[in-house]
C-alpha positions in Angstrom: 21.8 96.3 -61.8 23.8 96.0 -65.0 26.2 93.2 -65.8 29.2 95.6 -65.6 28.2 96.8 -62.2 27.7 93.3 -60.9 31.2 92.3 -62.2 32.7 95.4 -60.5 31.1 94.4 -57.2 32.6 90.9 -57.5 36.1 92.2 -58.2 35.9 95.0 -55.7 35.0 92.8 -52.8 37.6 90.2 -53.9 40.3 92.9 -53.9 39.2 94.2 -50.5 39.5 90.7 -49.0 42.9 90.3 -50.5 44.1 93.6 -49.1 42.7 92.9 -45.7 44.2 89.4 -45.5 47.6 90.4 -46.7 47.6 93.4 -44.3 46.8 91.2 -41.3 49.6 88.7 -42.3 52.6 90.4 -40.8 50.7 91.0 -37.5 49.7 87.3 -37.4 53.2 86.0 -38.1 54.5 88.3 -35.4 52.0 87.0 -32.9 52.4 83.4 -34.0 56.2 83.6 -33.3 55.7 85.4 -30.0 53.3 82.8 -28.7 55.1 79.9 -30.4 52.3 78.9 -32.7 54.7 76.9 -34.9 54.1 73.8 -36.9 55.1 70.4 -35.4 56.1 67.9 -38.0 54.4 64.6 -37.4 56.5 61.5 -36.8 53.7 59.0 -37.3 52.0 57.9 -40.5 48.2 57.8 -40.9 48.3 54.1 -40.0 50.0 54.8 -36.7 53.5 53.5 -37.6 56.6 55.7 -37.7 57.1 58.0 -40.7 60.9 58.6 -40.8 61.0 59.5 -44.5 58.3 62.2 -44.1 59.8 63.6 -41.0 63.3 63.8 -42.6 62.0 65.6 -45.6 60.0 68.2 -43.6 61.9 68.6 -40.4 63.2 71.9 -41.6 59.7 73.3 -41.5 59.3 72.8 -37.8 58.4 76.0 -36.0 57.0 77.8 -39.1 53.9 79.7 -38.0 50.7 77.7 -38.7 47.0 78.0 -38.0 46.9 80.8 -40.6 43.5 79.8 -41.8 42.2 81.9 -38.9 43.2 85.2 -40.6 42.0 83.9 -44.0 38.4 83.0 -43.0 38.5 85.8 -40.4 39.1 88.3 -43.2 36.2 86.8 -45.2 34.0 87.2 -42.2 35.4 90.7 -41.5 34.6 91.9 -45.0 31.0 90.5 -44.9 30.4 92.2 -41.5 31.9 95.4 -43.0 29.4 95.2 -45.8 26.6 94.9 -43.3 27.8 98.0 -41.5 28.2 99.9 -44.7 24.6 98.9 -45.7 23.2 100.2 -42.3 25.2 103.4 -42.8 23.7 103.9 -46.2 27.1 103.7 -48.0 26.0 100.8 -50.2 22.6 99.5 -51.3 23.1 95.8 -50.4 25.2 94.0 -47.8 26.8 90.6 -48.5 24.6 89.1 -45.8 21.3 90.3 -47.2 20.7 87.2 -49.3 20.3 83.7 -47.9 22.8 82.2 -50.3 25.7 83.4 -48.2 24.6 82.1 -44.8 25.2 78.4 -45.3 28.7 78.6 -46.9 29.7 81.2 -44.3 28.5 79.0 -41.4 30.4 76.1 -42.9 33.6 78.2 -43.3 33.5 79.3 -39.7 32.4 76.0 -38.1 35.0 74.0 -39.9 37.6 76.7 -39.3 37.0 76.5 -35.6 37.3 72.7 -35.7 40.5 73.0 -37.6 41.8 75.7 -35.3 41.4 73.4 -32.3 43.2 70.6 -34.1 46.0 73.0 -35.0 46.3 74.2 -31.4 46.4 70.6 -30.1 49.2 69.9 -32.7 51.2 72.9 -31.8 51.0 72.2 -28.0 51.4 68.5 -28.7 48.2 67.6 -26.9 47.1 64.0 -27.3 49.0 61.0 -28.6 48.4 62.0 -32.2 49.6 65.6 -31.8 46.2 67.0 -32.7 42.5 65.9 -32.3 42.5 62.2 -32.8 41.0 60.9 -36.1 37.8 59.5 -34.6 36.7 62.6 -32.6 37.6 64.9 -35.6 35.7 62.7 -38.0 32.7 62.6 -35.6 32.4 66.4 -35.5 32.9 66.6 -39.3 30.1 64.0 -39.8 27.9 65.7 -37.3 28.2 68.9 -39.2 27.7 67.2 -42.6 24.5 65.6 -41.3 23.1 68.9 -40.1 23.9 70.6 -43.4 22.4 67.7 -45.4 19.2 67.8 -43.3 18.9 71.6 -44.0 19.4 71.1 -47.7 16.9 68.3 -48.0 14.1 69.3 -45.6 14.4 73.1 -45.6 15.6 73.8 -49.1 13.9 70.9 -50.8 17.0 69.6 -52.5 16.5 66.0 -53.7 18.1 65.9 -57.1 21.5 66.0 -58.8 22.3 67.6 -62.2 24.4 65.8 -64.7 25.5 68.3 -67.4 24.3 67.4 -70.8 22.0 64.7 -69.5 19.6 66.3 -67.0 18.3 66.2 -63.4 17.9 63.0 -61.5 15.7 62.9 -58.4 17.3 60.7 -55.8 15.0 61.5 -52.8 16.2 60.7 -49.4 19.5 59.4 -50.9 20.4 63.1 -51.3 21.3 63.2 -47.6 24.1 60.5 -47.6 25.4 61.9 -50.9 25.6 65.3 -49.4 27.4 64.0 -46.3 29.9 62.1 -48.5 30.6 65.2 -50.5 31.3 67.4 -47.5 33.5 64.8 -45.7 35.4 64.0 -48.9 36.1 67.6 -49.9 37.2 68.6 -46.4 39.6 65.6 -46.0 40.8 65.7 -49.6 42.0 69.4 -49.3 43.5 68.6 -45.9 45.4 65.7 -47.4 46.6 67.8 -50.3 47.8 70.6 -48.1 51.3 69.2 -47.7 53.6 71.3 -49.8 54.1 75.1 -49.9 51.4 76.6 -52.2 50.0 73.3 -53.4 46.5 73.2 -51.9 46.1 77.0 -51.9 46.7 77.3 -55.6 44.3 74.4 -56.4 41.7 76.0 -54.2 42.0 79.3 -56.1 41.3 77.5 -59.3 38.3 75.6 -57.9 36.7 78.6 -56.3 37.2 80.6 -59.6 35.4 77.9 -61.5 32.4 77.9 -59.1 32.4 81.7 -58.9 32.0 81.9 -62.7 29.3 79.3 -62.7 27.4 81.0 -59.8 27.7 84.3 -61.7 26.4 82.7 -64.9 23.5 81.3 -62.9 22.7 84.9 -61.8 23.7 84.0 -58.2 25.8 87.2 -57.7 25.8 86.9 -53.9 27.4 83.5 -54.1 29.8 84.6 -56.9 30.9 87.4 -54.6 31.4 84.9 -51.7 33.6 82.8 -54.0 35.5 86.0 -54.8 36.1 86.6 -51.0 37.5 83.1 -50.7 39.7 83.7 -53.7 41.0 87.0 -52.3 41.9 85.5 -49.0 43.6 82.5 -50.7 45.6 84.7 -53.0 46.9 86.7 -50.1 47.8 83.4 -48.4 49.6 82.2 -51.5 51.6 85.5 -51.6 53.2 84.4 -48.3 53.0 80.6 -48.8 55.0 80.1 -51.9 58.3 78.4 -51.1 59.7 79.1 -48.6 56.4 79.6 -46.8 56.2 82.3 -44.2 53.2 80.6 -42.6 50.8 77.7 -43.2 47.0 77.7 -43.2 46.9 74.5 -41.2 43.7 72.5 -40.6 42.0 75.7 -39.7 42.2 76.6 -43.4 42.2 73.3 -45.2 39.2 71.8 -43.5 37.3 75.1 -43.7 38.0 75.8 -47.4 37.5 72.2 -48.4 34.2 71.7 -46.7 32.9 75.1 -48.0 33.9 74.1 -51.5 31.7 71.1 -51.3 28.8 73.1 -49.9 29.0 75.6 -52.7 29.2 72.9 -55.3 25.9 71.4 -53.9 24.3 74.9 -53.7 24.7 75.5 -57.4 24.0 71.9 -58.3 27.4 71.2 -59.7 28.5 67.9 -58.2 29.8 66.7 -61.6 31.9 69.8 -62.0 33.3 69.4 -58.5 34.5 65.9 -59.4 36.3 67.3 -62.5 37.7 70.4 -60.9 38.8 68.6 -57.8 40.5 65.7 -59.7 43.9 66.5 -58.1 42.4 66.4 -54.7 40.7 63.1 -55.6 44.0 61.6 -56.9 45.8 62.7 -53.7 43.2 61.1 -51.5 43.2 57.9 -53.6 46.9 57.6 -53.2 46.5 57.5 -49.4 43.7 54.9 -49.6 45.8 52.7 -52.0 48.8 53.0 -49.7 47.0 52.1 -46.5 45.1 49.3 -48.1 48.2 47.8 -49.7 50.2 48.0 -46.5 47.4 46.4 -44.5 46.6 43.6 -46.9 49.9 42.9 -48.6 52.4 44.5 -46.2 53.9 46.4 -49.1 53.9 50.1 -50.1 52.8 51.2 -53.5 54.3 54.7 -53.1 57.5 55.7 -51.5 55.4 58.1 -49.3 51.8 59.0 -49.5 50.0 61.3 -50.4 51.3 61.3 -54.0 53.0 64.7 -53.8 55.4 63.3 -51.1 56.1 60.3 -53.4 57.4 62.7 -56.0 59.2 64.7 -53.4 61.1 61.6 -52.2 62.0 60.8 -55.9 63.9 64.1 -56.0 61.4 66.6 -57.4 61.6 69.9 -55.7 58.6 71.3 -53.9 58.3 74.1 -56.4 58.3 71.7 -59.4 55.7 69.4 -57.8 53.5 72.4 -56.9 53.7 74.0 -60.4 53.0 70.8 -62.2 50.0 70.0 -60.0 48.8 73.6 -60.6 49.1 73.0 -64.4 47.1 69.8 -64.2 44.6 71.5 -61.8 44.2 74.3 -64.4 43.5 71.8 -67.1 40.8 70.1 -65.0 39.5 73.5 -64.0 39.0 74.6 -67.6 37.3 71.3 -68.5 35.1 71.6 -65.4 34.1 75.1 -66.3 33.3 74.2 -69.9 31.2 71.2 -68.7 29.4 73.4 -66.1 28.5 76.1 -68.6 27.5 73.8 -71.3 25.3 71.9 -68.9 23.5 75.2 -68.3 22.9 75.6 -72.1 25.4 78.5 -72.3 27.5 78.5 -75.5 
């Protein structure tokens, strides 16, 4: 298959996922309103204390349809299954499920999506004291999945080394397992934390998946590049309706799923260093929460007006659109740097 035909496949499947997701959106919003699947703005901070500042800034968003991640990853799954059917019918030569590269990220997407969906439903129906799955049970299931995925990578795929662009490969043996677990948990939670303003996390995810899609394509992993394209297509359709004022939110069903899957893809193409660069905004956002909680616990003082960092700027008077666009700009810069590092690390110039 020629390079041109491979690129056409990537863009065609990406466009199809975009069209399917955006076509399902009005139907989902209608159903979400009918069954009252609206966002409930939390009144408690991560430390358990009251969060009046956050609640005041976002009270107007109460009732906006959420749990939209379901139609996003549902569209990705639908397109993959469609490709399978088309392959059986002889309409195309190769389905998107034919190669093993797609199985693990797809399994991650759906598994984490279901976990997030349950959390969203608990939040909507205000089940549990924390209006959602409590932190410990949710972390338990996330860690359980990460352990299973790490075991698969290490024992079944034989992965035991990390690649540092421009330096080389470093075999770390059994330590690959805790590293993998840390990556999956970190990416899932970092995207979840960043998903606090209209369009913010969605735009940054488009940038990240684009970088990894290009790197996967450059490594001749066309199946994974197409999968990244499916993720991009669904995210772009989401952004079409999520830019301020948002018509719906992806919720945990989207942020946990797309975050964890991003980490899995980075490990699949041995691009952990690139993930750190490309995901720098996610890292900064998460660090702001850690700093805030630590400072409040040890010194009884807040470093930021509100954490994560985007809410700090929001409280200072920046509009949501300004914060989102500026974070997108910084995310684009880190994305370009990450892509250059990733390609140079392969010896491509």
